[in-house]
C-alpha positions in Angstrom: 129.6 311.3 162.1 131.2 309.9 165.3 130.3 313.1 167.2 126.7 312.9 166.0 126.4 309.3 167.1 128.0 310.2 170.5 125.5 313.1 170.9 122.6 310.8 170.2 123.8 308.1 172.6 124.4 310.6 175.3 120.7 311.2 175.5 119.9 307.5 175.8 119.8 305.6 179.1 122.9 303.6 180.0 121.5 300.1 179.3 120.1 301.2 176.0 123.5 302.8 175.1 125.2 299.4 175.6 122.6 297.6 173.5 122.9 300.1 170.7 126.7 299.8 170.6 126.4 296.0 170.6 123.9 296.2 167.6 126.2 298.6 165.7 129.2 296.3 166.3 127.2 293.2 165.2 126.0 294.9 162.0 129.5 296.2 161.2 131.0 292.6 161.6 128.2 290.7 159.8 128.7 289.5 156.2 127.5 292.2 153.8 124.3 291.5 151.9 124.6 290.8 148.2 121.9 293.2 147.1 121.7 296.8 148.4 118.7 297.5 150.5 117.6 298.0 154.1 118.5 295.8 157.0 117.4 295.7 160.6 119.0 294.5 163.8 117.1 293.9 167.1 118.0 293.4 170.7 115.8 293.0 173.8 114.6 296.7 173.7 116.5 298.4 170.9 116.7 298.3 167.1 118.6 299.7 164.2 117.5 300.2 160.6 120.5 300.4 158.3 121.8 300.1 154.8 125.2 299.0 153.5 127.0 301.0 150.9 130.3 299.4 149.9 132.4 299.3 153.1 130.1 301.7 155.0 127.2 300.9 157.2 124.7 303.8 157.3 122.5 303.8 160.3 119.1 305.2 159.2 117.1 304.9 162.5 117.8 303.8 166.1 115.1 303.2 168.6 114.6 301.9 172.1 111.5 300.9 174.1 111.4 302.5 177.5 
């Protein structure tokens, strides 16, 4: 999984890479929602769509505006 994430981030411009990493870190540290479902996190030009399953944060989609 880490290798897949690294491969995806390799194709993203440097500024967007940093924003995506910050979003992933923020989602991982945030209190977990009580009910399972989808969540989203946004920065200036990037976003994550994710779900939490137990202690695992599954990133479903990542996008950046260019």
